[in-house]
C-alpha positions as CSV (number, residue, x, y, z in Angstrom):
1,M,242.9,83.3,7.0
2,L,244.4,80.6,4.6
3,D,244.7,80.9,1.1
4,V,245.5,77.7,-0.7
5,A,247.4,77.7,-3.9
6,C,247.7,81.3,-3.3
7,G,249.7,82.3,-6.3
8,R,250.7,85.9,-6.4
9,G,248.4,86.5,-3.4
10,R,245.3,88.4,-4.7
11,H,243.2,87.2,-1.7
12,L,246.2,87.6,0.8
13,H,246.4,91.2,-0.3
14,W,242.6,91.7,0.2
15,F,242.6,90.3,3.7
16,A,245.9,91.6,4.8
17,N,244.8,95.2,3.8
18,R,241.9,94.7,6.0
19,G,243.9,93.8,8.9
20,H,243.5,90.1,9.0
21,P,246.5,88.0,9.7
22,V,247.1,85.7,6.6
23,T,248.7,82.3,5.6
24,G,249.4,81.4,1.9
25,V,250.5,78.1,0.7
26,D,251.9,77.4,-2.8
27,R,254.4,75.2,-4.6
28,S,255.9,78.3,-6.7
29,V,259.0,79.7,-4.9
30,E,258.7,82.8,-7.5
31,A,255.0,83.4,-6.5
32,L,255.9,83.6,-2.9
33,Q,258.7,85.8,-3.4
34,S,256.5,88.2,-5.1
35,L,254.7,88.5,-1.9
36,A,257.6,89.9,0.2
37,G,256.3,93.5,0.7
38,L,252.9,92.1,2.0
39,A,254.4,91.8,5.5
40,A,253.9,95.5,5.9
41,S,250.2,94.9,6.0
42,G,250.2,92.8,9.0
43,P,251.0,89.3,10.1
44,V,251.8,87.2,7.1
45,E,253.0,83.6,6.7
46,L,253.9,82.2,3.5
47,V,254.6,78.3,3.1
48,Q,256.3,76.8,0.3
49,A,255.0,73.2,-0.4
50,D,253.8,70.8,-3.0
51,I,250.5,70.0,-1.4
52,E,249.9,67.2,-4.0
53,S,252.7,65.1,-3.5
54,G,253.7,65.9,0.2
55,Q,252.2,66.1,3.6
56,W,249.8,68.9,4.4
57,P,252.5,71.4,5.7
58,L,250.2,73.2,8.4
59,M,249.6,70.7,11.0
60,Q,249.2,71.4,14.7
61,G,250.2,67.9,16.4
62,D,248.1,65.3,14.5
63,R,245.4,67.8,13.2
64,P,245.5,70.4,10.7
65,R,245.9,73.9,12.0
66,Q,242.7,75.9,11.8
67,F,241.9,79.3,10.4
68,G,238.8,81.7,10.6
69,A,238.8,81.5,6.6
70,V,239.9,79.1,4.0
71,V,240.1,80.5,0.4
72,V,240.4,78.3,-2.5
73,T,240.0,79.6,-6.2
74,N,240.9,77.8,-9.6
75,Y,242.6,74.8,-8.0
76,L,241.2,71.4,-7.3
77,W,243.1,68.5,-5.6
78,R,240.5,66.1,-4.3
79,A,242.7,64.4,-2.0
80,L,243.1,67.6,-0.1
81,M,239.4,68.8,0.3
82,P,238.8,66.9,3.6
83,V,241.8,68.7,5.0
84,L,240.6,72.0,4.1
85,V,237.1,71.5,5.8
86,D,239.2,70.2,9.0
87,S,241.2,73.5,8.7
88,L,238.1,75.4,9.7
89,A,237.9,76.9,13.0
90,E,234.5,76.9,14.7
91,G,232.7,79.8,13.0
92,G,235.3,79.6,10.2
93,V,234.3,80.3,6.7
94,L,235.1,78.1,3.5
95,L,235.0,80.2,0.3
96,Y,235.8,77.8,-2.6
97,E,235.4,78.3,-6.3
98,T,236.9,76.5,-9.3
99,F,236.2,74.9,-12.7
100,A,233.2,72.5,-13.1
101,D,232.0,69.8,-15.5
102,G,231.2,71.4,-18.9
103,N,234.3,73.6,-19.1
104,A,235.8,71.5,-21.6
105,S,233.4,73.0,-24.2
106,V,234.7,76.4,-23.6
107,G,238.3,76.0,-22.9
108,K,240.9,74.7,-20.3
109,P,241.0,73.3,-17.7
110,S,239.3,70.7,-19.8
111,R,240.6,67.3,-18.1
112,P,237.8,65.7,-15.7
113,D,240.5,65.6,-12.9
114,F,240.4,69.3,-12.9
115,L,236.7,69.9,-13.0
116,L,234.2,69.6,-10.1
117,H,231.3,67.1,-10.6
118,R,227.7,68.2,-10.3
119,G,227.1,69.0,-6.5
120,E,230.7,68.1,-5.5
121,L,231.2,71.1,-3.4
122,L,228.0,70.5,-1.7
123,H,229.0,67.1,-0.8
124,L,232.3,68.4,0.6
125,C,230.6,70.8,2.7
126,R,227.8,68.4,3.9
127,D,229.0,68.8,7.6
128,L,229.0,72.6,7.3
129,R,226.2,75.3,7.0
130,V,226.1,76.1,3.5
131,V,225.4,80.1,3.0
132,A,225.7,80.3,-0.7
133,F,226.3,77.8,-3.5
134,E,226.5,78.4,-7.4
135,D,227.0,76.0,-10.2
136,G,226.8,77.3,-13.6
137,F,228.1,79.3,-16.6
138,C,230.0,82.7,-16.2
139,D,231.0,85.0,-19.2
140,N,234.3,87.1,-19.5
141,P,236.2,84.8,-19.5
142,A,233.8,82.0,-20.5
143,R,234.0,79.2,-17.9
144,F,231.9,76.8,-15.9
145,V,232.2,77.1,-12.1
146,Q,231.1,76.0,-8.8
147,R,231.1,78.4,-5.8
148,I,230.4,77.9,-2.1
149,A,230.5,79.8,0.9
150,A,230.0,77.3,4.0
151,V,230.6,77.9,7.8
152,R,231.5,75.4,10.6
153,T,228.9,75.8,13.1
154,H,228.8,74.7,16.6
155,N,230.5,71.2,17.0
156,P,228.9,69.6,20.3
157,D,231.8,67.4,20.5
158,A,234.1,70.6,20.9
159,G,232.4,71.2,24.3
160,A,231.6,75.0,23.7
161,E,228.1,76.3,23.9
162,P,226.3,77.6,21.2
163,E,225.6,81.4,21.2
164,A,221.9,81.2,22.0
165,A,220.1,77.9,21.8
166,G,217.6,78.2,19.0
167,A,218.7,81.7,18.0
168,P,219.3,82.2,14.1
169,V,223.1,82.9,13.4
170,R,223.5,86.2,11.5
171,Y,226.0,86.1,8.6
172,V,226.4,89.5,7.3
173,L,226.1,88.8,3.4
174,G,228.5,90.7,1.0
175,S,231.3,91.3,3.6
176,W,233.6,88.8,1.8
177,A,233.2,90.1,-1.7
178,A,236.6,91.3,-2.9
179,G,235.1,93.5,-5.5
């Protein structure tokens, strides 16, 4: 699992405590240092990098490394969005939630650069299977957000065969909720 702009690791802790290998990337040395004890939960990789002004630090040759899940919350850097989709392994899940148009009416962030446009996450995930999408207002704290859960399904160019031609894929709902 990859947590982008992981901060102090809320999602890293959740996945690691359930036995998943985790990778977190953030520009804050202090935030990453606060995660030093996380290694006791299992395989942990912490990467300090400024992903807005440097190269993507998680490359494998000329392509981004791939993960079974990519999690992004409360963070938006549009130039990175295609890299995040390319970082999904076959069957990998993208979980993305951040502030959306309208948020300026209730607080920060308020700059358009930091607010998703209507349907922007749907456009980002156009080549993925969208399992869930929300675009609206949340209370406590008041904010406008978009959320998406999308899965990289079979890619015929990858050479692998789909599990069963024509059979519906089962995505267990609720299993990703962090509670």
